[in-house]
N, C-alpha and C positions, 0 to 999 in steps of 0.2 A: 400416437406418435409415429412417423414415419422413419424409414431406414436411415437418413441422413444423422438423426440424433445420435447413432452409433459412433459417428466420427469425434463428437465431443466426448463420448464416455471412453471410447478406445484411446483418444489423445491423453485423457486424464491418467487412465491406468497405466498406460506405457511410460509418460514421462515420470510418474511417481515411481514406477518400478525403476527406471534408470537413475532417478534421484537417490535410490538406495546405495549406488556406488559412488556417490559424490561425497567426498569428505567434508567437514563443517570447517570453514576457514575463518570463523570470527573468534581469533585467538587474541584479539585487542581488548576483550571485554573482561577486565579483572572483576573479581569480587572481593570486596573490603570485609574482612573478619573482625569483629570486635573482640577484644581481649576478655579474659576471666573477670567477671564482675564489671565489666566496662560497656556502657551503651554504645551502640554504632551510631557514628555521625560522620557523614561524608560532606564535604564542603567543595565548592567549585575548584579552589586551589588545591586540596589534596587529591581530588580526582584528576586533575590536569597532571599533577606530579606523578600520580600512579600510572597514567596513560604514558607518559614518558619514560618510566621505568620499564613498563611492559614492552615498549618500542625497543628499549635497548636490549631486553632480554631477547628479543626475537632476533635481533641482529647478532648477538652473541652466540645463539643457537645455531648460527649458520644456515644450513639448508634444511633443517628440520620443519615440518608444519605440524598443525595440530592434529592429535590422534596418532602420533608416531609416523606419519607420512613424511617422506624425504623427497624433495625434488629429483626427477630423474629416475625414481623407482618406478616399479610396474604398478603400485597402488595410486601413486600421484598421477601417471598416464591415465590409469582407467578413470580415475576421477574428473580428469580434464577432458577426456573424450565423452564421458556420460554428460557432463554439463554443457558441451559444445552439442550434442546430440538433442539435448533438451531445447536448448536455444533454437535449433534448426527446425525441430518439429513445431514448436509454438509460433515461430516466425512464418513456416510454411502455411499452416492452416489460415493463420490471419492474413498473410500478405496475398495469398491464392483466392481469397472470396471474393465473390460479385453478387451485388443485390442482397446483400447480409446486413441488417441492421435497418431500422426505421429511418434514419437519417442519410443512408447511403446515396441515394439519388439527390437528397437535398444539398450534400457536399459535392457531388458532382456539378449540381447547378451554380453553387457558389464558385467552384473552380472555373466556370465559364465567365462569371462575373468578375473575378479577380484578373482573369486574361484580358478581359475587356477594360480594366482599371474603373470599374463600377463599385460603388460602396457595398461592402458585406459587414457584418458584425465581428467577424473574426478578428483577432489580433494582428498587428501590422506584421510582425515577424512570421507568424504563420503564413500570411498573405506573400511576403517576399519569397519564402521557400517554396510555394505553389508556382509561383510565377518562374522560379529559376528552373522547377522541374518541367514546367511548360515548354521553356525554351530548349531544353535538353531533348524532351520526347515527343513535343509538339502540342499544338492546341487540342485540348479535350480527350487527351490521352491520359486518362484518369487512373488505370491500374498501377502505373508506376509510382504515382503520388501515394495512394493508399498503401503500397508495398513498403514505401519507405518510412510512413508513419508506423507502421506495423513492427518494422524491424527495431525502430527506435524504442518503441514502448515495450517491446520484449526483451530488448538488451537491458534497459533500467530494470525491469522486473528480476531478470536473471543475476544482473550484478547486485541488487539490492539482498537476494538471496546469498550470494557469495559472501558479501561482507557482513552479514548479520545473523544468519541462519547457523545456530549450532547443531540443530536437526534438521538437515537440510530436506529430507524427503517428506517429513511431517508438515513442514512450513509451506513446501510446495503442493502438498496435498490441500492445505487450508487456502491457498491462493487460488487453486483451481476450482474446488467445490464451494469457496467462499463467493464465486462469480466475478472475481476482479479481472482476470484475464478474459473471460468469455464476454464481459461487457465492453471490453476494449475494443471488441468488434463493432461497437456501437459508440456514440459520443466520443469520437476520435481524439479530439483536442484535450478533451478534459482527462480521459484516462491516460494519455500520456504524460500530461502534468500529475496525475496521481502517482505514476510509476516514477516520476523524478522526485518527487516528495518522499517516497518510501525509500528511495536511493540516498536520499539526503540525510536520513535520519542517522546513518553511521557517522556522519561528519559533527552531527550535534554530541553524540555520546562520546567522540572522541575529544570533544573541546575545540575542533578545529572550525570554529565559526565562521571564518572567511570563506572558507570552502563550501559550507552549507549555504550561506548567502549567496554565494555564486551561482550554485545549481538553482536554487530557487527563483533567482532573477533570471537565469536563462530559461526556467520553465514558463516564465511569464510572458514569452512570446508565443506560447501556445495557448495558455488559459490564464487569465488574471487573478483567478480565484486563489491560485497556489501562493499569493501573496501574505494571505492569513496565516500560513502555518510558520511564517518567521516568528511572530510575538507567540504563538500557540505553542509552538516546539520549544522555543527557549524557556518559556514559562514552565513548562512540563520539566524541562531538564534542571532548572533551578529548584523546582520543588523536589525533584528527585535526588539532589544533590544536598539537601538540607533538612534537618531535623525540624518537624513541624512544630509551629507554636500557636498560639491562640489568635494572633492577628493575621495568620494565613487562612484560618477559617473565616475570619471577619471579612477579608477581601472575597474569598469563595463566595460567601453569602451574599455580599453586595453585587458581585457579577450575576449572580442568579437573580437577585432583585431587579438588576435593570434588564434582564431578559423579558421579566414580567410586566415592568411599568414603563420601559423605554422602547417598545416594540416599533412605535413609528419612527423614532429616530434611526433605529437599526435598518429599518426598511428604506428609508431615503438614502442611507449610505449604500445599500445593496444597489439599487436604481440607479445611483450615480454611475455606478460601474456598468450595470447591466438594465438600461432604462427598458429594454423590450420585454423584461419579465414583469412589469407592472400590468395587473390584470389579465395576464396570459393564462394559458392552460397549465403552467407550471406555478402560478400563483393560488394554491388552493388550500394552503393550511394543512395539509395531510400529514398525519404522524405515523412513521414507520416503526410499528410495533414489534416487527421482527427484528430489527436492529436494537429497539431498546431491550428485549429479550436477550439478545446475544451479549450486550454490554453488561446487563444484570448478572447473567450466568458467568461471565468473565470474571466479575468483581467477587461474586461469590466464592469462585474457586481461587482467586487472590487472597481472600479472607482466610481460607482454609491453609493455604500454603505460606502464608505471611512469614513466619518465622524461617522457613529454609530457603524461599526462593525470592522473597521482596525485601526484607527488612535491611539486610547489607548488599543488595545487587543494584546498583544504580540504574543499569539497562532497563531491568524489569520493571523498576518503581517510574522510569520514564514512560514505558507502554501502560503502566497502571494509571497513571495520570492522564494520558491521553483517552483511556476508555472511561474515566471518571468524567471528564469533560463531555466525551460524547454522550454519556447517559444524561447529561443536562442538556445538551443541545437539541437532541431528538424530541422530547416532549415538550421544552420550554422554548425551542427556537423553531417551531412549526410555521410561525408567520413568515419565515425566511423562504422565498421561493427556492425550489430544489435543495432543501436543508439537507437531503441525503448527500450530496455532493460534498457539504461541509463536514458532515458526520464520517464519510469515507477517508478524510485524511486524518481523521483520528482512529478509526476502528481497524484500519488495515493493519495497524500494529499488532493486532491478535494473531497474526500469522508467525509472528516472533515469541509473543508472550504464552501463548496456550502451550507450546511445545515445552517451554521452559518450565512452565508450573506443573504439568502432569509428569514429565518425565524425570523431574528431580525429587518426586515423592517417594519417602525413604520405605514406607509400608508396601511392600511387593503387591500384595492383593489389591490394596486402594490403588496404588499406581496403575495397575490393569485396568481396573474399574473405571478409572478418570480417562484413561486413553481410549477405551472402548467407548465410553460416552461423548467423548469430543468427537470422535471419528463417525460415531453414529448420528450425531446432532448435524455434522456438517454434510454428511452423506444424504439424510433427509432433506436438508436445505436445498442440496444440489438437485435432487429429484425434482423437488418443487420449481426450483430455477427452470430446470430443462422443460418443464411442463408450461412454465409461463413464458417460455421463448417464442410460442407461436402466437402470441397476442400481437395486434395490429400495431400496438404502439411501441413494440419492442421488435419483434421480426428477426430474431437471431437464429430461428429454423423456420423453414428447413435450411440446410446449409448448402450453398451452392459455390462452386469454384469455375475460373475461367479455363480450367485445364480439361475438365470432363463434361461441364455444362456449357 
């Protein structure tokens, strides 16, 4: 490895350090407790009512924020500055890159085609934004275009953390070491859609379905694949709000069977949206065993922490069901081209679920062991990710930017 890899390592260390000064703002996530001798059951309606109660309590509390922080206080200002610094650092590294990513020059070539009003495979909304940027900055001035999409992607990532992360530094660490941020330097449109999907989860959990659908429809102007999260996230939310019965298991088994016996049908649906994927380099049937292992490990931890963190917590149950779906999709949906892109919409929820699970363990020695285990696992994954960034089909390293290079 050459020296530019230090840019990514230092960025991760510095942003996670700054995140330690950011307060968790996810105060809207109530936990419904079961009474003595009473089984816990949360329905759509009781969750919505509970959400309204929490909102009223927040208003009654005046200027108080989670963790005892008060608006206008020194702690609140420190938190705001730290979060803004994280946003600036992540945006700066992404926006200032040049020739980073195997599709960087492909995008530049497509920008030229868009300016010439020729056909490209990207979505119409994306093309309109590119054309607007070209009118502002000139033909083939591609650096501001990359900078704009970098800013948008990082903004949605940071706002997602702001709205959902109770353990902000831990969640940011998983976002960075899990590769979600660094991979956004490649495959620009998809990772912007992924950031929007992550941001939209909070509206599902609040029961604000209209806002959720709005943001997903907004994301379709960058990547149509984000549409699949509407039925998937809503299904996971309904499962999270309901005590499971036998017919739920029957429906799940039917869905699993359809992935096995209706593969041709699913492939035709995918090719209707993305015809250029048929028989392409992406249509390989590859199974990402690393992501399967991440899902399996997460679900094992969920089983261990069920009573404390899952049984009565709708948000954690929502993330849990997304990981169950991912564990099914990766091995059984390998016939889908670029199935990892489908899976990422599901497993990115781990950045919120894993900190909740390991930080809420009552037994101190086991809590420390679980925290160390998660950190060590993602650190090893990050090291392997950095090593693989030199591959010609990834090319996220060496890192170059237009300021110094």
